[in-house]
C-alpha positions, 0 to 999 in steps of 0.5 A: 360647489366645485369641491363637491363636484370634484368629490363626486367625480372622484367617487365615480372614477373609484366605482368604475375602477372597482367594477372593472377590476376582474375584467380582461379584454382580449383581442384577436379571437375570431368571431363566428358570425355566420348564424347571426350574433355569436352566442355566449356559450360559443364565445366562452368555448373559443376563449377557453380554446384560445387560452389553452392553444395560443397562450399555452395555459394547461387545460386543467387550469383553463377548465377550472376558470369560472367566468361570470360573463364572456361577450364581444364588445360592440361592433366597430366598423373600422375594427379588423377583429372584435374584442372579447371581454370576460369577467371572471369570478375566479382566476386561480390554479385551484379553481373548482 
């Protein structure tokens, strides 16, 4: 029974790692919450601006990135800033 439990635990850990392999978590990107929750479109625009302005990634490369999802992590009352989680379909200089 213990061996089976360990096997299931290992399988769960493997599946979690596979599901997160294309995720990046960025911190320090300001949130505009003046109108309620920031929309995904606004969040993705801010991400692209951050990549080009702060990380100095060329605009053509940033514009070529395709994201499946870009969103903020859940609120933490003790956090100074919200984290931004992005799941990319493709991280490639030749993305089209």
